[in-house]
N, C-alpha and C positions, 0 to 999 in steps of 0.2 A: 463442501463435503465431497469426498472421493466418490465418483459416480459408480464405481464397481461395488460399493457397499449397498446393502438394502436401504430403502428410504425409511423403513420402520422395522424395528427388531425387538422381539421379546426373548430374553434369556431366562430360562427356568432352571434354577440351580446355580448358585454362585459360590461354590466351594473352591477348593484349590484349583481344579482345572477350569471350571467355568469362570472363576475370578481372573485367572491368568489370561484366558481368551479375551475377556472384556477389556482388561488393561491393554492387551496387545492391539485390539481393534481401535480403542480410543487413541493410542499413541500413533496409529497408522492413518488416522484421519476420519474415523467414524464420528458422525455428529452426535454428541452426547444426548441432547434432548430427543433424539429419535429412538432412544433405547429405553425399554422397560425391563426391570429386573424383578423376578419373583423368587424369593427365597425366604422360608419361614424363620430362619435363624441366621441372618446376615452377620458377618463379622464386622467389627468396628472399622477395619480397613476398607471393606466393601462399602459400608455406609458412607465413609468419607470420600471414597472414589466417586460414587454416584452423585454426591452433593457437589463435588468439584466440577464434575462433567455436565451437570444438569440433567442426569438420567433419572427417571422415575424408579423409585424402589418401593415395591409392594403397594402400589396405589389402590384406592378403594375400588376404582373401576379400571379394569384391564382392557386395553385396546383389542378389538376383535379383528381377525384376519390381517395380521401384519404381513409385510413383505417376507419376513423371515422369522421363524420360531426355532430357537436353538435349545435343545434338550441336554442339560448338563447334570441332571439328577443321577442318583445311583440306580443301576438297572433294576435292583430289587424293589425300588419305589414306584416303578412305572404303573403297575396295576392300581395302586392306591391313588396316584396322581392323575390317572387317565380321565376321570369325570371332570376335573378342573381344566385339564389340557385340551380336551376334545373341542370345546367351543372356540378356542383360540385359533385353531388352524382352519383356515378357509380353503376353498378349492384352488385359489391362486397363491397360497402361502407356501414358501419353500421351508420344509422342515429339515433341519440339520441335527442329527442325533450323534452323540458321543457315548451312547450307552453300550457298554461291552455286552456282546452276545445277543442283543435285541435286534432281530432281523427287520427288514423292510416290511415283511408280512405281519410281524408282531405289531409294528407301529401303525400300519394301516388298519388293523383290527381294532385298535384302541383310539385312533384318531380318524373316524370314518369319513370326515369331509376332506381330509388331506389326500393329495394326489402326488405331488412332487416331493420326494424324500431322498435326502443324501445321508447315508450311513457312513460314519467316519470313526476313526480311532486315533486320537492324538496321544502324546505321551508327556511325562512330567517335565522334561526340559522346556516345554511350552512356557513355563513360568519365568524363564529367562530368555525367551525369544528364540530358543534353539531346539524347538520340538520338531517332530516329524509326524505327519498324519497320513494314514491310508484312508482312501475314500472310494465309495461307489455310489452311482446315481441310479435311481429308479427310471424306467423308460419315460415317465411323464415329466421329468426335469428338463426344462428348456435350456437352450444354449446360454441365455442370459442368466437363468437361475444357477446354472453350473458355474458361470463366471463369478456370481455373487458368493457361492459356497467356497470356491477356490480362494477368493479374496479374504473371506472370513478365516479360513484355515491357515492361510499364509500370514495372517496377523501374528501368529505365534511360531512360525517356522516353515519348514518345507512341506510339500504335499505330493503324494504319489497316488494317482488314480488307478484303480483296477477295474477290469471289465466284468468280473464275476463276483457276486456277493460272497460266495463261499470262501473267497480268499481273505475276507476281512478278519475272520477268526484267526487265521495264520498271522496276519499283521498284528493282531492283538497279542498273540503269544510271543512274537519276536520283538517288535518295537514298542508296543503298548506296555508290556510288562518288562521289557529289556532293561530300562534304567535300574530296576531293583536288582537284577542279576549283576550289573556292573558295580552297584554299591556293595553287594555281598562279596564280590571279588576284592574290593578294597579291604573289607573286613578280614577276609582270608589272608591277603598279603600281609596285613599288619600283624595278624596272629602268627604267621610264619616267621616274620621278622623277630617277634618276641621270642619265639622258640629257639631262634639262633642267637639270642642274647641281647637284642636291642631293647632299650627302655620302651615301654608301651606307647608313650606319647610321641617319641621319635619314630617308632615303627609306623604309627598311623600317619604322621606328617609325610614320611617317605612314600607310603602307599598312596595317599591321596594325590600328592604331587605327581607321582608316576603316572597314574591313570588320567589325571587332568592334562598332563603334558602330552601323553600318547594320543588322547582324544583331539587335542588341538592340532597335533601333527597330522592326524588323519584328515582333519577339517581343511587344513591349508595345502596339503600335498595332493598332487595329481596321481601319485603312485597308488597301486592297489594295496590292500591290506597285506596280502601274502608277500608282495615285493618289499614293503616296509619291514615286515618280519625278517625276511632274508637279509636285508641291509644291516640289521642290527645283530645278526647272528654270525659270529666268526667261527669257522670250522675248528672244532676241538676246544672252543672257549667255554666260558661260564654260561652264557645264554644257551648255547647248544646243549650243555649238560642239563639245564633246567627244562628246555623244550623236549628233551628225550623222555622226560617223565610225563609232561602234558600230552605229548603226541604219540607216545608209545601205545600200541594197540588201540589207537584212536581214542584214548582215554577221555580227553576233554571234549572232543567232537561228539562222542557218544553221550556224554553227560549233558551237554548243551542241547543236543537233539531231543533227549528225553525231557528236558526242562521246558523247551518251547512246545513240545507236543502236549505236555500236561496242561500248560496254560491255554493252548488252543482248544483242547478237549473241554476244559472248564468253561471257556467262552461259549462253546456250543451248548453246554448244559444250561447256561443262563437264558437261552432263548425259550420262547413259549409263554 
């Protein structure tokens, strides 16, 4: 077993994100029998994964005070789930939360025995091992516990630690919700292609491949995003003409800023 992983772990909530994280952990060396999964309605895929890995799924007796307790439920479910969760987190348990908007103070109020809490926000590409998470640790998190949390979050992609908890809502608005913005960009590109006469299926294939390729180029290149943009933009060419619309009067920049701000504001509203 990878020594950076917790010796025992309870995952509460094994939906799309929780399930992706569990699969990433197991693929990275987490010992399956050390895992307990609690989910009232597990998917067939999750049930099969737990069976293959030897992980416990909804056992009659849940281990108390595991080395790590990972909260993957929806934030709106926290209050209802708190009476069940509170006995699971002991004073030495590392609690890792991926609940949007729920602050460390929110969690401590509902898990009174918990001390060490990491609040994090992964994103959907975690399901293919290409996610990125923002994370912040409460003062009680030890160096070893932070290493465990880092290992868990790196099981599904990159991790960026921040020093101040108030930055996590901004992370949520940008990278947590960001994949949906990119998917909508693909939709918009495809519709624009249709408006210019392309068949709908061809327009969608072109739009998807364009965004996939641009993302891969960003991933592989050491150049900044603005330099990559400049490299593909010939003066007086077609790309320059299109960018004149997107960048004129800071049109796209203003729109994206408003989008991220609205998501950050909603994350803040989910606290409490």
